[in-house]
C-alpha positions as semicolon CSV with decimal commas, in nm:
position;residue;x (nm);y (nm);z (nm)
1;M;7,702;9,410;-10,434
2;E;7,510;9,211;-10,636
3;P;7,468;8,816;-10,576
4;E;7,662;8,580;-10,734
5;S;7,378;8,472;-11,000
6;A;7,325;8,771;-11,119
7;Q;7,688;8,849;-11,171
8;Q;7,804;8,827;-11,586
9;K;8,012;8,561;-11,607
10;P;8,277;8,532;-11,876
11;R;8,164;8,368;-12,228
12;R;8,326;8,064;-12,307
13;L;8,390;8,023;-12,686
14;S;8,316;7,770;-12,932
15;G;8,295;7,669;-13,187
16;A;8,414;7,941;-13,480
17;A;8,496;8,171;-13,206
18;L;8,773;7,927;-13,098
19;Q;9,044;7,854;-13,308
20;R;9,311;7,710;-13,071
21;P;9,678;7,796;-13,234
22;E;9,759;7,434;-13,113
23;L;9,549;7,292;-13,329
24;T;9,611;7,491;-13,592
25;Q;9,957;7,427;-13,588
26;S;9,870;7,038;-13,564
27;L;9,652;7,064;-13,855
28;Y;9,959;7,202;-14,070
29;R;10,173;6,934;-13,955
30;A;9,917;6,699;-14,070
31;F;9,851;6,876;-14,411
32;F;10,241;6,848;-14,484
33;D;10,226;6,485;-14,402
34;E;9,912;6,393;-14,606
35;W;10,076;6,631;-14,899
36;A;10,413;6,428;-14,935
37;E;10,232;6,101;-14,827
38;R;9,968;6,146;-15,146
39;G;10,036;6,456;-15,346
40;Y;9,835;6,736;-15,346
41;A;9,545;6,597;-15,644
42;A;9,510;6,346;-15,354
43;L;9,481;6,481;-15,072
44;S;9,195;6,425;-14,829
45;L;9,117;6,680;-14,568
46;E;8,909;6,468;-14,384
47;R;9,239;6,225;-14,356
48;V;9,430;6,561;-14,226
49;A;9,142;6,611;-13,985
50;K;9,183;6,291;-13,842
51;K;9,603;6,305;-13,853
52;A;9,540;6,563;-13,627
53;G;9,298;6,472;-13,396
54;A;9,025;6,691;-13,533
55;G;8,652;6,684;-13,683
56;K;8,665;6,778;-14,066
57;A;8,458;7,122;-13,922
58;A;8,815;7,238;-13,769
59;I;8,951;7,311;-14,114
60;Y;8,670;7,463;-14,265
61;R;8,619;7,718;-13,937
62;R;8,993;7,810;-14,084
63;W;8,979;7,778;-14,463
64;S;8,747;7,786;-14,678
65;S;8,904;7,538;-14,960
66;K;9,201;7,285;-15,015
67;R;9,405;7,594;-15,198
68;D;9,365;7,845;-14,915
69;F;9,473;7,577;-14,658
70;A;9,813;7,498;-14,862
71;S;9,868;7,899;-14,894
72;D;9,853;7,964;-14,525
73;A;10,023;7,601;-14,412
74;I;10,337;7,695;-14,683
75;Q;10,382;8,052;-14,584
76;S;10,339;7,972;-14,224
77;V;10,645;7,668;-14,209
78;A;10,801;7,552;-14,448
79;F;10,896;7,866;-14,680
80;A;10,990;8,103;-14,385
81;V;11,195;8,365;-14,562
82;T;11,541;8,461;-14,340
83;P;11,720;8,726;-14,479
84;I;12,084;8,654;-14,536
85;S;12,340;8,913;-14,384
86;D;12,592;9,070;-14,569
87;E;12,857;8,855;-14,585
88;G;13,125;9,049;-14,716
89;S;13,166;8,952;-15,044
90;L;12,951;8,858;-15,355
91;E;13,046;8,463;-15,338
92;A;13,000;8,490;-14,971
93;D;12,686;8,604;-15,003
94;I;12,611;8,338;-15,201
95;Y;12,745;8,075;-15,058
96;A;12,517;8,186;-14,738
97;F;12,223;8,193;-15,004
98;L;12,320;7,815;-15,110
99;H;12,333;7,686;-14,729
100;S;12,047;7,849;-14,637
101;L;11,866;7,718;-14,985
102;A;12,017;7,384;-14,935
103;V;11,854;7,317;-14,544
104;F;11,543;7,395;-14,704
105;F;11,575;7,158;-14,986
106;R;11,707;6,870;-14,772
107;H;11,389;6,847;-14,566
108;S;11,216;6,515;-14,636
109;K;10,885;6,670;-14,670
110;V;11,035;6,960;-14,906
111;R;11,201;6,719;-15,133
112;R;10,806;6,575;-15,188
113;I;10,596;6,819;-15,216
114;L;10,820;7,093;-15,440
115;P;10,798;6,870;-15,708
116;D;10,472;6,796;-15,680
117;L;10,335;7,155;-15,627
118;L;10,557;7,217;-15,964
119;A;10,361;6,898;-16,090
120;E;10,043;7,053;-16,026
121;R;10,089;7,452;-16,173
122;A;10,156;7,249;-16,526
123;R;9,805;7,071;-16,449
124;S;9,616;7,356;-16,347
125;D;9,621;7,740;-16,250
126;E;9,455;7,615;-15,930
127;L;9,807;7,689;-15,720
128;V;9,969;7,943;-15,929
129;P;9,883;8,207;-15,659
130;L;10,078;8,023;-15,413
131;L;10,362;7,939;-15,663
132;D;10,414;8,301;-15,717
133;T;10,423;8,416;-15,358
134;V;10,688;8,137;-15,299
135;A;10,876;8,261;-15,565
136;T;10,849;8,624;-15,517
137;A;10,975;8,582;-15,131
138;R;11,227;8,397;-15,248
139;R;11,344;8,649;-15,502
140;N;11,325;8,914;-15,288
141;R;11,582;8,774;-15,081
142;A;11,822;8,715;-15,386
143;E;11,689;9,077;-15,468
144;D;11,911;9,190;-15,161
145;L;12,246;9,013;-15,234
146;L;12,233;9,149;-15,587
147;D;12,168;9,509;-15,456
148;R;12,457;9,482;-15,211
149;A;12,713;9,303;-15,497
150;I;12,596;9,622;-15,678
151;S;12,669;9,837;-15,391
152;R;13,034;9,690;-15,380
153;D;13,075;9,763;-15,710
154;E;13,111;9,368;-15,769
155;L;12,835;9,391;-15,980
156;P;12,718;9,634;-16,287
157;V;12,407;9,883;-16,212
158;S;12,306;9,730;-16,600
159;L;12,305;9,359;-16,465
160;D;12,009;9,146;-16,592
161;R;11,856;9,073;-16,266
162;A;11,572;8,823;-16,362
163;L;11,849;8,608;-16,542
164;A;12,085;8,661;-16,205
165;L;11,761;8,549;-15,999
166;D;11,712;8,246;-16,234
167;L;12,067;8,155;-16,201
168;L;12,144;8,171;-15,852
169;P;11,901;7,902;-15,715
170;S;11,921;7,681;-16,052
171;P;12,179;7,455;-15,959
172;L;12,118;7,379;-15,594
173;Y;11,791;7,288;-15,697
174;W;11,879;7,069;-16,006
175;R;12,144;6,910;-15,772
176;L;11,899;6,803;-15,438
177;I;11,546;6,788;-15,609
178;V;11,556;6,677;-15,996
179;N;11,890;6,437;-15,928
180;R;11,826;6,344;-15,536
181;K;12,180;6,374;-15,512
182;R;12,371;6,526;-15,142
183;A;12,554;6,882;-15,177
184;S;12,862;6,921;-14,926
185;R;12,971;7,241;-14,799
186;S;13,267;7,221;-15,038
187;D;12,998;7,144;-15,340
188;L;12,805;7,481;-15,211
189;R;13,153;7,651;-15,232
190;R;13,203;7,530;-15,582
191;Q;12,875;7,647;-15,684
192;A;12,928;7,995;-15,524
193;H;13,244;8,065;-15,699
194;V;13,130;7,949;-16,027
195;L;12,801;8,169;-16,015
196;A;12,942;8,447;-15,906
197;M;13,163;8,456;-16,200
198;A;12,902;8,401;-16,396
199;L;12,685;8,674;-16,270
200;K;13,036;8,910;-16,328
201;A;13,056;8,808;-16,686
202;A;12,694;8,838;-16,734
203;G;12,718;9,198;-16,599
């Protein structure tokens, strides 16, 4: 048996080799706080690190740019996509979709970050890939809703999908994000009914 001093001991990781998941989550939360308070253009990674109780090096060990940080942060938490189960009818599926979307839109940080995200797209192309990723994830979920309605013969195969996908979230986005009004369950049911009728007419 080798003496204790000659035995190989586990190597302690440090620096770039160590990326603690709990610190990463703290950085994400601090990033969203900073973005909601100041907007993307004025967002400071130094302030983000300070809010997370870390050094700026902790950020650059994980992300090479503010854009990469934003992309990972958004995809990891606030914009997570969950499937909508089959509720049995087009109108019921639309209501479930709107209810899930309303929960997302009501989040205090989302109500500040989302309009700023869209404004940044108008100013530069830096966040276009991120916005496209978010839009694709949301539209894919709505595509499943349309596929089920077509399989039930509630909508025709010839449905204008692009128009349908534009219609589904628009009234709710306008009400909650643009006009900053509330949306009750009865409001969501009315929207679901009108949207179902509109899609059937458009088909």
